[in-house]
C-alpha positions as CSV (number, residue, x, y, z in Angstrom):
1,M,69.3,-79.0,113.1
2,R,71.3,-81.6,111.3
3,I,69.3,-84.5,109.5
4,K,70.8,-87.9,108.0
5,L,70.5,-88.4,104.4
6,S,71.2,-92.7,103.7
7,I,73.3,-92.9,101.0
8,D,70.2,-94.9,99.1
9,S,68.3,-91.6,98.8
10,Y,71.0,-89.7,96.6
11,K,73.8,-92.6,95.4
12,G,71.7,-92.7,92.2
13,V,72.5,-89.4,90.9
14,D,74.8,-89.5,87.8
15,G,78.4,-88.7,88.0
16,S,78.9,-86.8,85.5
17,S,77.2,-83.9,83.6
18,L,78.0,-82.6,79.6
19,S,80.6,-80.4,80.7
20,P,83.3,-79.2,77.7
21,T,85.6,-81.8,78.9
22,R,83.1,-84.2,78.6
23,C,82.1,-83.1,75.3
24,S,85.9,-83.5,74.1
25,Q,86.0,-86.7,75.1
26,M,82.8,-87.7,73.3
27,V,83.7,-86.4,70.2
28,Q,87.3,-88.2,70.6
29,V,85.2,-91.3,71.3
30,Y,82.6,-90.7,67.8
31,E,85.6,-89.8,66.3
32,M,87.5,-93.1,67.5
33,L,84.2,-95.1,66.5
34,E,84.1,-93.5,63.0
35,E,87.7,-94.8,62.2
36,M,86.5,-98.2,63.3
37,G,83.8,-97.9,61.1
38,S,81.5,-101.2,60.6
39,T,84.0,-103.2,63.0
40,V,81.9,-105.2,65.7
41,T,82.6,-104.1,69.3
42,S,81.0,-103.9,72.4
43,Y,81.2,-101.6,75.8
44,V,84.0,-102.8,77.4
45,G,85.7,-103.1,73.6
46,I,85.0,-99.4,73.2
47,Q,86.9,-99.0,76.6
48,E,89.8,-101.0,75.7
49,E,90.0,-99.4,72.5
50,A,90.3,-96.6,74.0
51,E,92.8,-97.3,76.9
52,H,95.0,-98.9,73.8
53,R,95.0,-96.0,71.9
54,K,95.1,-93.5,75.3
55,L,92.6,-91.6,74.0
56,F,92.4,-88.9,76.9
57,G,96.1,-89.0,77.2
58,K,97.2,-89.1,81.0
59,T,93.2,-89.8,81.7
60,K,92.3,-93.1,81.9
61,A,90.4,-93.9,78.8
62,K,88.2,-96.6,81.0
63,N,87.4,-95.1,84.0
64,A,86.3,-91.9,81.9
65,I,84.0,-94.0,79.6
66,R,82.6,-95.8,82.4
67,T,81.8,-92.5,84.5
68,F,79.7,-90.6,81.2
69,F,79.1,-93.6,79.3
70,P,75.9,-94.7,81.4
71,L,74.6,-91.1,80.9
72,L,74.8,-90.9,77.4
73,K,72.8,-93.8,77.1
74,K,69.8,-93.0,79.6
75,I,69.8,-90.0,77.4
76,G,69.8,-91.7,74.3
77,F,72.6,-90.6,72.9
78,V,74.1,-93.8,72.8
79,D,73.5,-97.9,72.8
80,Y,75.7,-100.4,73.2
81,E,73.8,-103.0,74.3
82,G,75.8,-106.4,73.2
83,S,77.9,-106.5,69.8
84,F,77.1,-103.7,67.4
85,A,79.0,-102.0,64.7
86,A,81.2,-99.3,66.2
87,N,79.8,-96.4,64.0
88,M,76.5,-97.0,65.4
89,C,77.3,-96.8,68.9
90,F,76.0,-93.4,69.0
91,T,72.3,-92.4,67.9
92,E,71.0,-89.7,65.3
93,L,70.2,-87.6,68.2
94,G,74.1,-88.1,69.9
95,T,75.5,-87.7,66.8
96,Q,73.8,-84.3,66.4
97,F,75.4,-83.5,69.7
98,V,78.9,-84.4,69.0
99,L,78.9,-82.5,65.8
100,A,78.1,-79.3,67.7
101,C,80.8,-80.1,70.1
102,R,83.5,-80.4,67.1
103,A,81.9,-77.8,65.2
104,L,82.4,-74.6,68.6
105,E,85.7,-76.8,69.2
106,N,86.5,-75.9,65.3
107,V,85.6,-72.1,65.9
108,T,88.4,-69.3,66.1
109,D,88.7,-65.6,66.2
110,E,89.0,-65.7,62.1
111,T,85.8,-67.7,62.1
112,P,83.0,-65.0,60.1
113,H,80.1,-64.5,62.3
114,K,81.9,-65.8,64.9
115,D,79.0,-65.0,67.8
116,E,76.3,-66.1,66.0
117,I,77.6,-69.4,65.2
118,I,78.7,-69.8,68.6
119,L,75.0,-69.1,69.6
120,R,73.5,-71.1,67.3
121,L,76.5,-74.5,68.6
122,Q,75.0,-74.0,71.8
123,D,71.4,-74.0,71.3
124,I,71.5,-77.2,69.2
125,K,73.8,-78.4,72.1
126,R,70.7,-77.4,74.9
127,N,68.0,-78.6,72.9
128,A,69.5,-82.1,71.9
129,Q,70.0,-82.0,76.3
130,C,66.7,-81.6,76.8
131,K,65.5,-84.0,73.8
132,G,67.9,-86.7,76.0
133,L,66.1,-86.2,79.1
134,V,62.2,-86.2,77.6
135,N,63.8,-89.7,76.1
136,M,65.1,-90.4,79.9
137,Y,61.6,-89.5,81.5
138,N,60.2,-91.9,78.4
139,D,61.8,-94.9,80.2
140,P,60.2,-96.5,82.5
141,E,63.6,-97.4,84.3
142,W,64.3,-93.8,84.7
143,R,61.4,-92.9,86.2
144,S,62.8,-92.8,90.1
145,H,65.8,-90.9,88.7
146,N,66.4,-88.0,91.0
147,M,66.4,-85.9,88.2
148,W,62.8,-85.8,88.2
149,I,62.8,-84.7,91.9
150,A,65.0,-81.7,91.0
151,L,62.5,-80.2,88.1
152,R,59.5,-81.1,90.0
153,L,60.5,-79.0,92.5
154,F,61.8,-76.3,90.0
155,K,58.4,-76.2,88.3
156,E,56.5,-75.4,91.7
157,L,58.9,-72.7,93.7
158,R,61.0,-71.4,90.8
159,I,63.7,-70.8,92.5
160,V,65.4,-73.8,94.5
161,H,67.9,-74.3,97.1
162,W,69.6,-77.0,97.0
163,N,68.7,-78.1,100.8
164,E,65.3,-78.3,99.6
165,F,66.1,-81.2,97.3
166,L,68.0,-82.8,100.2
167,Y,65.3,-81.9,102.3
168,T,62.5,-83.6,99.4
169,L,64.7,-86.8,99.2
170,H,65.0,-86.8,103.7
171,C,60.7,-86.7,103.1
172,L,60.7,-89.7,100.5
173,E,62.7,-91.5,103.2
174,E,60.6,-91.2,106.0
175,G,57.6,-92.2,103.5
176,R,56.0,-88.7,103.3
177,T,55.4,-87.3,99.7
178,I,57.4,-84.4,97.4
179,E,54.1,-82.1,97.7
180,D,54.3,-82.4,101.6
181,A,58.2,-81.8,101.3
182,I,57.1,-78.4,99.3
183,S,54.1,-77.3,101.7
184,D,57.1,-77.5,104.4
185,I,59.5,-75.8,102.4
186,K,57.2,-72.6,101.2
187,A,56.1,-72.9,105.0
188,N,59.3,-72.5,106.7
189,K,61.9,-71.8,104.0
190,K,64.4,-70.9,106.0
191,K,64.1,-73.3,108.5
192,V,65.2,-76.2,105.7
193,D,67.8,-74.2,103.8
194,S,69.7,-74.2,107.3
195,I,69.6,-77.5,107.9
196,E,73.0,-79.6,107.6
197,F,72.8,-82.8,105.8
198,V,75.4,-85.7,106.8
199,N,75.7,-89.4,106.2
200,D,75.2,-92.4,108.5
201,E,78.8,-91.6,109.3
202,N,77.4,-88.2,110.5
203,E,79.7,-86.5,107.9
204,V,78.2,-83.5,106.3
205,L,77.1,-84.5,102.7
206,P,79.5,-83.1,99.7
207,N,77.4,-81.0,96.9
208,T,77.8,-84.2,95.0
209,C,74.4,-85.3,96.0
210,Y,73.1,-82.7,93.3
211,S,76.2,-80.7,91.8
212,Y,76.0,-83.3,88.3
213,L,72.3,-82.7,88.2
214,R,72.5,-78.9,88.5
215,S,74.8,-79.0,85.5
216,Y,73.1,-81.0,83.9
217,L,70.0,-78.5,84.2
218,E,72.3,-75.7,83.3
219,E,73.9,-76.9,80.3
220,S,70.1,-77.9,79.2
221,G,69.1,-74.3,79.3
222,L,66.5,-75.2,82.0
223,I,68.3,-73.4,85.1
224,V,70.9,-70.6,85.9
225,K,73.0,-70.1,88.9
226,V,71.6,-67.8,91.6
227,S,74.4,-68.5,94.2
228,S,76.4,-71.2,95.3
229,L,73.3,-72.8,96.8
230,E,70.5,-71.4,94.7
231,S,69.5,-72.0,91.0
232,K,66.2,-70.6,89.4
233,L,64.0,-71.9,86.8
234,L,64.0,-69.9,83.2
235,D,61.6,-69.1,81.3
236,E,62.6,-71.0,78.3
237,A,62.3,-74.5,80.4
238,E,58.0,-74.2,79.8
239,L,58.7,-75.8,76.7
240,F,60.3,-78.9,77.9
241,Y,57.8,-79.0,80.8
242,S,54.9,-79.6,78.5
243,Q,56.7,-82.6,76.9
244,I,56.3,-84.3,80.6
245,T,54.2,-85.3,83.3
246,I,55.2,-84.4,87.1
């Protein structure tokens, strides 16, 4: 069975998560801005300075920053409205996250209590990303983000096949509700999981429709991969859910 899904339903998904590569790039941008100190800059100014310095080597700095900075803004890690002092771009929460990332990069086999330190730093990162999600949830501008649809499914189903996420988007397109989608999934899980979703050109949808959401939730310690198409909610997510209403 094939179902067509409009690009308007899934295009709002951020094209980035906070993968190790992104974390490394965040550290580099943070250190550049700290070096610039109170020099007044802007979002475009950050991109141009990073490009001028070839901050990420062969990777085009402008494009990279354009990819992950909007996500950092949504979760309250950076604030780049208008003009500002370079060293004020990262918020307190964003700085906490970056410093944990940098500390992880500096851990070596010779570091005393290496494993304990790594676990602690990873915990700091996960907690910061969860706080970032709460920041995003509390901003009315992002209340319609697909992240909340995914989190609602996990809250109700615990284990989610990502086809079920796409099916929920389809139901919303049809004027139905998330509750309707969840009822359908519970009643016909095998059927929903086997649906092939296509775009307006009848091409099979790539997993990028949800992969960045999935990665962010994994990085936040809220879900874990069960298979290539299924993820499971972790018990540790209970504290996070107590801070939002979905």
